[in-house]
C-alpha positions as CSV (number, residue, x, y, z in Angstrom):
1,X,0.0,0.0,0.0
2,X,1.2,3.5,-0.9
3,X,-0.2,6.2,1.3
4,X,0.0,9.9,2.1
5,X,-0.1,10.4,5.9
6,X,-1.9,13.3,7.5
7,X,-0.3,15.2,10.3
8,X,-2.5,13.7,12.9
9,X,-1.2,10.2,12.1
10,X,2.3,11.4,12.5
11,X,1.4,13.1,15.8
12,X,-0.2,10.0,17.2
13,X,2.9,7.9,16.2
14,X,5.2,10.3,17.9
15,X,3.4,11.3,21.1
16,X,1.4,8.1,21.6
17,X,-1.2,10.0,23.7
18,X,-4.1,7.8,22.4
19,X,-3.2,4.1,22.7
20,X,-5.6,2.9,20.0
21,X,-4.7,5.6,17.4
22,X,-0.9,5.3,18.3
23,X,-1.0,1.6,17.6
24,X,-2.9,2.1,14.3
25,X,-0.4,4.8,13.2
26,X,2.6,2.7,14.1
27,X,1.2,-0.3,12.3
28,X,0.6,1.8,9.2
29,X,4.1,3.5,9.3
30,X,5.7,0.0,9.5
31,X,3.6,-1.8,7.0
32,X,3.1,0.7,4.1
33,X,5.2,0.1,1.0
34,X,5.4,3.9,0.7
35,X,4.7,6.7,3.1
36,X,4.5,10.0,1.2
37,X,5.0,12.8,3.7
38,X,4.3,16.3,2.6
39,X,6.5,19.1,3.8
40,X,3.5,21.0,5.0
41,X,2.6,18.0,7.3
42,X,6.1,18.2,8.8
43,X,5.6,22.0,9.4
44,X,2.4,21.2,11.2
45,X,4.0,18.3,13.1
46,X,6.8,20.5,14.4
47,X,4.3,23.2,15.4
48,X,2.1,20.7,17.3
49,X,5.0,19.0,19.0
50,X,6.5,22.3,20.1
51,X,3.4,24.3,21.0
52,X,0.9,21.6,22.2
53,X,3.2,18.9,23.6
54,X,6.1,21.0,24.8
55,X,8.8,19.2,22.7
56,X,12.2,21.0,22.5
57,X,13.6,21.8,19.1
58,X,16.0,19.0,19.5
59,X,13.2,16.5,20.3
60,X,11.1,17.7,17.3
61,X,14.1,17.4,15.0
62,X,14.8,13.9,16.3
63,X,11.2,12.9,15.5
64,X,11.5,14.2,12.0
65,X,14.9,12.5,11.5
66,X,13.6,9.2,12.7
67,X,10.6,9.4,10.4
68,X,12.6,10.4,7.2
69,X,15.2,7.8,8.1
70,X,12.7,5.0,7.5
71,X,13.2,3.2,4.2
72,X,9.6,3.5,3.1
73,X,9.3,7.3,3.5
74,X,9.3,9.6,0.5
75,X,9.8,13.3,1.3
76,X,11.4,16.3,-0.4
77,X,14.7,15.9,1.4
78,X,16.4,19.1,0.4
79,X,13.5,21.1,1.7
80,X,13.2,19.1,4.9
81,X,17.0,19.4,5.5
82,X,16.6,23.2,5.2
83,X,13.9,23.2,7.8
84,X,15.9,21.0,10.1
85,X,19.0,23.2,9.7
86,X,16.9,26.2,10.8
87,X,15.4,24.2,13.7
88,X,18.8,23.0,14.8
89,X,20.0,26.6,14.8
90,X,17.2,27.5,17.2
91,X,14.8,28.9,14.6
92,X,11.5,27.8,13.1
93,X,11.3,24.7,10.9
94,X,8.7,26.4,8.7
95,X,10.9,29.5,8.1
96,X,13.7,27.3,6.8
97,X,11.3,25.5,4.5
98,X,9.8,28.7,3.2
99,X,13.1,30.3,2.5
100,X,14.4,27.2,0.7
101,X,11.3,26.7,-1.4
102,X,11.3,30.4,-2.3
103,X,14.9,30.2,-3.6
104,X,13.9,27.0,-5.5
105,X,11.0,29.0,-7.1
106,X,13.4,31.7,-8.2
107,X,13.3,34.3,-5.4
108,X,16.5,36.0,-4.3
109,X,15.6,37.3,-0.9
110,X,13.5,36.0,2.0
111,X,11.4,38.9,3.4
112,X,9.6,38.8,6.8
113,X,8.4,40.9,9.6
114,X,10.2,38.3,11.8
115,X,13.5,39.9,12.6
116,X,14.9,36.8,14.3
117,X,14.1,34.6,11.3
118,X,15.7,37.1,8.9
119,X,18.8,37.3,11.1
120,X,19.1,33.5,11.4
121,X,18.8,33.0,7.7
122,X,21.3,35.8,7.0
123,X,23.7,34.1,9.4
124,X,23.3,30.9,7.4
125,X,24.2,32.7,4.2
126,X,20.6,33.1,2.9
127,X,19.7,36.6,1.6
128,X,17.0,37.8,4.0
129,X,15.7,41.1,5.3
130,X,13.1,42.5,7.6
131,X,10.2,44.3,6.0
């Protein structure tokens, strides 16, 4: 079976706060021939883990790395790695993803009202500025 997993399946597999759903999620993650994981789901996953469940950036990054390390997972790795690099640096996973995808789409500069995000991206060699 080849499936796209929704964020709530990933959350259940990681936090295991509902035994029945966690077992169903784990079984699916192990048994599927292919798990297509959208980058948007990973952005949501990080947000939920950090804001709802109190995960640290390190714990959220470890959960993503464990997931994408599975042999049956298909994901846009360069984009996910950009998000992880931002998360590892203390920033927001989604900001790293957005900046990377913007460059891929032809943009030259990441623009945001978020001064910290712009500074972190600039420090990483990405053209970024505060609007």
